[in-house]
N, C-alpha and C positions, 0 to 999 in steps of 0.2 A: 593438572593436565591442561595443556594449551589446545584449544579447539581452533582448527584452521577455518577461515572464512570460506564459504562455498559460493559457487556460481553455476548458472545453467550453461550447458555446452551441447552441441550436436555431435554425438560420438558414434563412430563406426567400429564394430568389432571386426577386426581384419581377418579373423578366422571364419566366423559364421556369416559375415556380411550383414549382420543385424545392425540397423541404424535407429537410434532414438535420442531424444533430447532428455538429458538427465543432469542431476547435480554432481559436480566434481569440485575438488579444492581449487581455490584461486591460485594460479602459479606464481612463483617468486622469481624475479629476474636474476640472472647470473651477473658476474662483474661487468661484462661487456653488453649486457642486454638492457632493454627497457620493457616495462609493462604498459600495455596500451588498454585504455578503456574503450572498447569497440563501439564506434558510432553507427557503423553499417558494414555489412558483408555481402558480397555478391554470390549468386548461385550459378554455377557453371556446369556445362554438360560433362566436364571432367569429373565433377563431384558425383553426378549420376552414374558415370562409368565405374567409379570406385564402389558405389553401393551395389551396383549390379554384378560386380566381379569381373567386368571386362578389363579393368585396369587394377593392378594390385600394388600396394606400397612396396617399393623395392627394398627399403631398409627396415621396415617394421613387419614382422611376420607373426607376432603374437600380441595379445592385448587389444587395446583400443586406441583410436586416433581421432582427434577433433578435426573435422573437415573445414574447408574454407580457405581459399588463397587470394581472395579479393577483399581487402580490409582497409578501412579508414577509421580514425578515431583520435583520441587525445592521450598524450603522454601522461601516465599516472604515477609511475615510480621508475627510478633510475638505478642501474647497477653502479658499483663503486668506481668503475673506470670510465664511465660515460661522461663526456664533455660536450658542450654545445647545444644541449637540450635541457628544457625545464618542464616541470609538471605544468600541465595545461596547454602545452604546444599542440596545435592541430597538425595531424600527419596522415599520410597515406603510406602503405607498407609495400615495398618491393617483394614480389612473391618468390624470387629465386636468389639463393645465396651461393656464391662460389666458395667451395672449401677444398682443401688439399685432396680429398677423396672423390671430388666431383661436385656436381650441382645438387643442392638440397632445396626442395620445393616446400613452401608453406602448405600445410594441410595435406601433405603427401609423405614427406620425410620427417616432419615434426608437427606438433599440434598447431592447427590453424585458427581461423577467426570466426567460426560459427560458435561464438561464446561471448560472455560478457566481458572477459579480459583475455588478452593475448600477450605472450612473452615472445619477443623477437630481437635479433641483434640490432644494436643502434645503427649499424651501417646500412640497414634496409630502409631507413626512414627518409621520406621526402616531405618537406614542409608545405603546408596548405595555407592559402589565404582564407580569411573569413567568408569570402564571397562564394566559395564552392561548398555545396552541401556535402555531407558525408556520404549520402546515397550516390551522388554523381561520382565523387572521388573514389569510392570503393570499387567501382567497376573498371577503373583505368588500369590497374596492375595486370589484368589479363585480357578482358574483353576488348580493350583499346590498345594496350601496349603490345600484345602478341601480334596482331596484324601490323602494327607499326614496325615492330622488329623485323617481321617477314618482308615488309615493303622496303624499308630503309636500309637494312643491313644484309639480310639473306639474299633477296632478289636484286637489291640496289636499283629499284625502278627509277628510270630517268624521264624527265619531262618529254612528252611526245610519244612515249612508248604505248603500244596497245596492250590492254590487260583484260583478261577474262577472270571473273570471280564466280566460282561454283559454290553455292551455299550461302544464303543471305540470312543467317541466324545471328547470334550474338557477336561472333567474330567477323563474319562476312559483311554485315551491315556497316561496321566501323571501318572495314577495309575500303569500302566504296567511298566513304567520306574522306579518308586519308589519301586515297589515290587521286581524288579530285584536288586535294590540297597540294600534292606534288606535281600535278599537271599531266597525269596519264591521260591518253586519249586514243581511241575511245575506251570507255569503261563499259564492259558488257557483263551484266549480272545474270546468273542462271539459277533458277530455283523452281521447284514444282508448285509451290504455294503462291497463289495470287497475291495474298497480303504481303508476302515477302518481296515479291517483284515490285509491287506498288511502293513499298518502303524504299527499295533500292533506287527507284526513280526519284523519289523525294529527296534522297540523300546525295544524289549527284550522278547516278549511272546514266549513260547515254542510251542504252538499250537494256531491256530486261526480258529474258526468254524463258519459256517453259520447256524443260527437256523432254517432256512427254507429248508435246504437241506435234501434229503432223508438220513436216517440213522443217523440223528443228535444225537438222544438219545444214540445210540450205540457208536458214536464217543466221546461223553462226558464221557461215562463210561470208554472207553478205555484210554482216556487222564488222567483220575483220578485213573487209575489202578483198576477200579471197586469198589473203596472205597468211592467215593464222595470227596468233597472238604472240607478242614478244614475251609476255609473262602470263601464266595461268596460276591462280591460287586455288587449291583444293581445301576448302574448309569443311567438307562433308566427311571425308574419311571412308569412302566406300570404294572397293576395287572397280566397280562399274564406272564410277566417276573418274577414277584415275586413268582407266583405259580410254574413256571418251575424251578426256582432256588431252591426252597424248596426240590424238588425231588432229587437234586444232592448234598445235604449236607451229609458229613460224620458224624459218631458218634461224638457228642460234637461240631458239626459244627456251625459256626456263619454266619448268613445272615445279611449283613450290608446294610441298605437302605439309599441311598444318593439321588437318583433321586426322584423327586416330582410327585406324580400321582393325589393327591386330591381325591383318591378313597379309599374305605374301604380296610383294610388289612385282608386277609382271610388265615387262616391255614386250608388247605383242608383235610389233613390227620393228625388229632390231635394225634391219637394213635401212629403212627410212629414218629411224631415230639417229643412226650414225651419219648418214649422208647429210641430214639437216643439222648435224652437230648440236642436237638438243641436250638438255641437262635436266636431271631430277634432283631437287634439293629438299632436304628435310629442314623443318623449322620448329623450334620449341621455345615458347615463352619469350621473355625479354630480359634486358639488363637495366640497371639503375639509370644510366643515361637516357634510355628510352622513356622511362617513367617520368623523369624530371622534365624532359622535353615536352611531353604531353600535358603535364600539369601546367607548365608555362603557357602552352597554346590555349588551354581552357581558360586560365586566369586572365589572359589578354584578349579573350573573346574571339580567337581565331578558329576554335573548334567548339561546335555546339553539340552537347550531348543531352540536350533537354528531352529528346525523343527516345532516349535509350532505356530509361527506367520504366519497365512495363507495369510493375506493381511493387509495393513494399509490404512485407509480412513481418509479424513478430518472430523472434527467434524460436518460439515454441511452434511456429508454423513451418519449420524447415521441412518436415516430411511432406507437407502439402506442396511446398515450393518444388521439391524434387519431383513429385508426381506430375505437376503441371508442366514442368520443363521436359520431363521424359516423354510425355504424351503430346507436347506442343499445344497445350490448351491455351487458347488466346494468342498463339504465335508470339511468344515473348522474345524481346531482345535480351533483356536482363531482368530477373527477379532479384530483389534485395531483401535481406533480413536485417531487422533493426532490434537489437537487444532491449 
């Protein structure tokens, strides 16, 4: 009898929502796949939402799922049809795969990277230089590339446009950096946490505001010169934030929803919304060109992510990482698991 090798993985029972780190068989790659020895994997609020039941895997309704959609590591085994890659190659993994039946997301529609090994299509790989640590590389496929996709593709932010960023967590913090890179001005960050506002200013925001402070509305108007913002990004995902953001859109302004609320979207003042010709746009994830662009920017020293890794925990510490992120303990940008 052949005994399959085993590995540790962070597994969610999709029916009971029980999450635990346990031993499972090491997966074998299909003909078009590669097996990655995971070097690091990011912990995202989406993972917390899966465990809490706020979000459910759309294609998996029974059994268990390995979480984790931010992954970097080393090619360990190749499928029969895979070319252009070799064992030992350092890579980062694109989190979303386009398939005939729609988008498939790593750690949501198929087993993710909170594990010692990951199987993924070879088409999802982006090559890494030795200079980038696995910890930094691992957060790029979502924490950095999702705001980049929202900025560059969905909103198509142009140099000189005014931008408001609501929520300076893992996605919003990187949005501030990237907006600075493309020349948005002014960049106004909004977050109730003082540490998050301080972080936004360090990363390039022109103004950082507390939505709970007296005179907040006046401060927002002053920051946008009374015209409102050309673009507002909602990285929070709360209906109250969406309503608030609508009030601060300029003529032809775009509201880009990235944060997930699970609640109905309401246009409170439809007359003003129509007269100003505003738009609401949904954004989800990123695509391979975004990931490759960002890896290149990091490798060339144009994008500094050194402040993004709040802590590194062992894979066995995944439940603790989830607890800390869910409760904002230490106000983390990104927590990373290292198998």
